[in-house]
C-alpha positions as CSV (number, residue, x, y, z in Angstrom):
1,M,-13.2,2.6,5.8
2,M,-10.4,0.7,4.1
3,F,-6.3,-0.3,5.8
4,S,-4.6,-0.4,2.4
5,L,-0.8,-0.3,1.5
6,I,-0.5,-0.2,-1.5
7,F,-2.3,3.5,-2.5
8,M,-0.7,9.4,-11.3
9,V,0.1,12.7,-11.8
10,S,3.8,11.9,-13.7
11,P,3.6,9.5,-16.2
12,L,6.4,6.7,-16.9
13,T,8.9,7.0,-19.1
14,Q,10.4,5.1,-21.3
15,A,13.1,4.3,-19.2
16,D,11.0,3.0,-16.7
17,H,10.7,-0.6,-17.0
18,P,8.2,-2.1,-14.1
19,T,10.0,-4.6,-12.4
20,L,6.9,-5.7,-10.2
21,I,3.2,-7.2,-11.1
22,G,0.6,-7.2,-9.2
23,Y,-1.9,-9.2,-10.2
24,A,-5.5,-8.5,-7.8
25,Y,-8.1,-10.7,-8.3
26,H,-11.6,-10.6,-6.9
27,M,-11.3,-12.8,-3.3
28,G,-11.9,-16.4,-3.7
29,T,-12.4,-16.5,-7.2
30,Q,-9.4,-16.6,-10.0
31,Q,-11.5,-13.6,-11.8
32,L,-8.6,-10.3,-12.7
33,A,-10.2,-7.1,-11.3
34,Y,-6.8,-5.0,-12.7
35,T,-3.1,-5.1,-12.4
36,E,0.0,-2.7,-10.8
37,E,3.0,-2.2,-12.6
38,H,5.7,-0.7,-10.3
39,S,9.2,0.7,-11.7
40,F,11.1,2.8,-8.9
41,P,13.4,4.8,-10.9
42,D,15.9,6.1,-8.0
43,T,16.2,5.4,-4.7
44,L,13.6,7.7,-3.7
45,S,11.2,7.4,-6.1
46,H,7.9,5.3,-7.2
47,H,5.4,5.1,-9.5
48,V,3.1,2.6,-10.0
49,I,0.8,2.9,-12.5
50,Y,-2.9,0.6,-12.4
51,K,-4.9,-1.4,-15.5
52,E,-8.0,-2.7,-15.7
53,A,-8.0,-6.6,-17.0
54,D,-8.1,-5.7,-20.6
55,G,-5.0,-3.3,-20.2
56,S,-6.4,0.0,-20.1
57,V,-4.8,2.6,-17.3
58,F,-7.4,3.5,-15.2
59,A,-5.2,6.1,-12.5
60,R,-1.4,6.4,-10.9
61,K,0.7,6.8,-8.0
62,T,3.4,8.6,-7.2
63,I,5.9,7.8,-4.0
64,D,8.5,10.3,-2.8
65,Y,11.2,8.9,-0.2
66,S,13.0,11.9,0.1
67,D,12.0,13.0,3.8
68,S,11.5,9.2,4.7
69,Y,11.2,5.8,3.7
70,I,8.4,5.0,6.0
71,A,5.9,8.1,6.1
72,P,6.8,8.9,2.1
73,D,4.6,11.9,0.2
74,I,2.0,10.5,-2.4
75,I,-0.3,11.4,-5.1
76,Q,-2.7,9.1,-6.2
77,E,-5.0,9.9,-8.8
78,N,-7.9,7.4,-9.8
79,Q,-9.6,8.1,-13.2
80,R,-12.9,5.7,-12.8
81,N,-13.7,8.2,-10.1
82,G,-11.8,10.8,-9.9
83,E,-10.5,10.1,-6.3
84,L,-7.6,12.2,-5.0
85,I,-5.3,11.5,-2.6
86,K,-1.9,13.4,-1.5
87,T,0.6,13.7,1.7
88,E,3.2,16.9,1.4
89,F,5.8,16.9,4.5
90,M,6.0,20.3,5.6
91,G,8.1,20.3,8.2
92,D,6.8,18.7,11.2
93,A,3.4,17.9,10.0
94,F,2.2,16.5,6.8
95,K,-0.5,17.9,4.8
96,V,-2.8,15.6,3.9
97,S,-5.4,16.4,0.4
98,Y,-8.0,14.3,0.0
99,R,-11.0,15.3,-2.9
100,R,-13.7,11.6,-3.0
101,G,-14.4,12.2,-6.2
102,F,-14.8,14.0,-9.4
103,G,-17.2,17.4,-9.1
104,E,-15.6,17.0,-4.6
105,N,-14.5,19.8,-3.3
106,T,-10.8,18.8,-1.9
107,K,-10.9,18.5,2.0
108,E,-7.2,19.3,3.6
109,S,-6.1,18.7,6.9
110,D,-2.5,18.6,8.8
111,I,-1.1,15.7,10.5
112,T,1.7,16.1,13.4
113,L,4.5,13.8,12.3
114,S,5.4,11.1,15.3
115,P,8.0,8.9,14.9
116,D,5.8,5.6,14.0
117,L,3.9,7.4,12.1
118,V,3.1,4.8,8.4
119,I,1.6,5.9,5.3
120,D,1.4,4.5,2.0
121,A,4.1,2.1,0.8
122,G,5.9,3.2,3.7
123,F,4.4,-0.6,5.1
124,D,6.7,-2.7,3.3
125,H,9.9,-0.6,4.7
126,Y,8.1,-0.3,8.5
127,I,8.0,-4.2,8.0
128,R,11.7,-5.1,6.8
129,S,13.2,-2.7,8.8
130,N,12.1,-4.0,11.8
131,W,11.8,-8.1,10.8
132,A,13.8,-9.2,13.5
133,S,11.3,-7.7,15.9
134,L,8.1,-8.1,14.2
135,I,8.6,-11.9,13.3
136,E,9.3,-12.2,17.4
137,E,6.8,-10.2,19.0
138,K,3.3,-11.6,20.0
139,E,1.7,-8.3,18.3
140,T,2.7,-4.5,17.7
141,V,1.3,-1.1,17.5
142,I,1.6,1.6,15.4
143,Q,-0.1,4.5,13.7
144,Y,-0.9,4.3,10.0
145,L,-2.9,7.1,7.9
146,I,-5.8,7.1,6.1
147,P,-6.1,9.7,4.1
148,S,-9.6,9.6,3.0
149,R,-10.8,9.7,7.5
150,Q,-7.5,12.0,7.5
151,K,-6.4,11.2,10.2
152,E,-3.9,8.3,12.1
153,I,-5.3,5.4,13.3
154,D,-3.4,2.7,15.8
155,L,-3.3,-1.2,13.5
156,R,-2.4,-4.3,15.4
157,I,0.5,-6.2,13.5
158,K,0.8,-9.7,14.1
159,P,2.8,-12.9,13.0
160,V,0.3,-15.9,11.9
161,N,0.9,-19.1,10.3
162,C,0.6,-18.7,6.4
163,K,-2.0,-21.2,4.9
164,K,-1.1,-23.5,2.3
165,N,2.1,-23.4,2.5
166,P,4.2,-26.3,3.2
167,K,7.2,-26.1,2.3
168,D,7.0,-23.1,5.2
169,T,8.9,-20.6,2.4
170,L,7.0,-17.5,3.9
171,I,5.7,-16.3,6.8
172,C,1.8,-14.2,7.4
173,F,1.4,-10.9,9.0
174,N,-2.2,-10.1,10.6
175,I,-2.9,-6.3,9.5
176,A,-6.0,-5.1,11.8
177,A,-7.2,-2.2,13.8
178,D,-6.6,-2.3,17.8
179,S,-9.6,-0.1,17.9
180,W,-12.6,-2.9,18.8
181,L,-14.3,-0.2,17.4
182,Y,-12.3,0.4,14.6
183,R,-11.8,-3.7,13.8
184,M,-16.3,-3.7,13.6
185,L,-16.3,-0.9,11.1
186,S,-13.5,-3.0,8.7
187,S,-11.4,-6.5,7.4
188,S,-8.7,-6.7,8.6
189,L,-6.0,-8.0,5.7
190,V,-3.0,-10.4,5.9
191,L,0.4,-10.6,4.1
192,S,2.6,-13.2,3.3
193,Y,6.2,-12.4,2.9
194,D,9.5,-14.6,2.0
195,K,11.2,-16.0,4.8
196,Q,14.5,-15.1,2.7
197,S,13.5,-12.1,0.8
198,Q,11.3,-10.8,2.6
199,K,10.0,-9.7,-0.1
200,L,6.2,-9.8,-0.2
201,K,4.4,-12.5,-1.9
202,T,0.5,-11.4,-1.5
203,F,-1.8,-9.0,-0.2
204,S,-5.1,-10.0,0.9
205,G,-8.0,-7.9,2.0
206,R,-9.6,-4.5,0.9
207,S,-8.0,-3.1,-1.5
208,N,-7.2,0.4,-1.6
209,I,-7.9,1.1,-5.0
210,S,-12.0,1.6,-6.1
211,D,-14.1,1.1,-8.5
212,K,-16.4,3.6,-10.7
213,N,-18.5,4.1,-7.4
214,G,-16.4,4.8,-4.7
215,D,-16.4,0.8,-3.6
216,Y,-13.8,-1.1,-2.0
217,L,-13.1,-4.3,-3.5
218,D,-11.6,-6.9,-1.7
219,V,-9.2,-8.3,-3.1
220,T,-5.4,-11.1,-3.4
221,I,-3.0,-9.2,-5.5
222,R,-0.4,-11.7,-6.6
223,Y,3.7,-10.3,-6.9
224,H,5.6,-11.3,-9.4
225,F,8.9,-9.8,-10.4
226,H,10.6,-9.5,-13.1
227,T,14.1,-7.9,-12.9
228,T,17.2,-8.4,-10.1
229,F,17.2,-4.3,-8.3
230,K,20.2,-3.4,-7.4
231,N,19.0,-1.7,-4.6
232,R,18.3,-4.2,-1.5
233,E,17.1,-1.1,0.3
234,L,14.1,-0.1,-2.5
235,S,10.7,-0.7,-1.6
236,Y,8.7,-3.4,-3.5
237,V,4.9,-2.7,-2.5
238,A,2.6,-0.6,-3.3
239,N,-0.4,-0.3,-2.7
């Protein structure tokens, strides 16, 4: 099981210049695994293009915040293996579609919307919207949608000390399954944020994008902002 935060159909237009690029390295190395190019055409739209280390595009994702910044609609398609992820708000529930790969059947299910349900890049909005309480509380538990399992699980968010941060400019959050059984089956994630700007700086853990065999890599993603977006409430995360 994977707990990834950051998850195509519509290609970017010429006006959609990347404002954020994430460089994903194989965990513990300087070997580039892939890159993520994020653009924000407007305050309700978020596009992500995934590229191989050689620059070729292998996946696209669109995120629509029209109904919720915390639980957005998403569509992600991975051309490495044909994996498809889609969530769509349908009144009081989310329709979740998942296809494991080319030639596989698409599974669909309905997930009842709850006030604390977080989907995909909505996690970044949740972090920044609840910044003060998250850094003061020892632990916070939220519901997070796992599209591949077509179910929600409880995730535990805990502020921790950031390693290699001598100037004390970052704050880190450890993300893990609340259930001890799920913790046995998955690895935790660590996110680092800038204390003042509240922008995501690094992601360390299991990637949300699979390779051609359907396996998910452990990566460290370093995010670089290339322009200053006017709307500070806009999410800067994909993944």
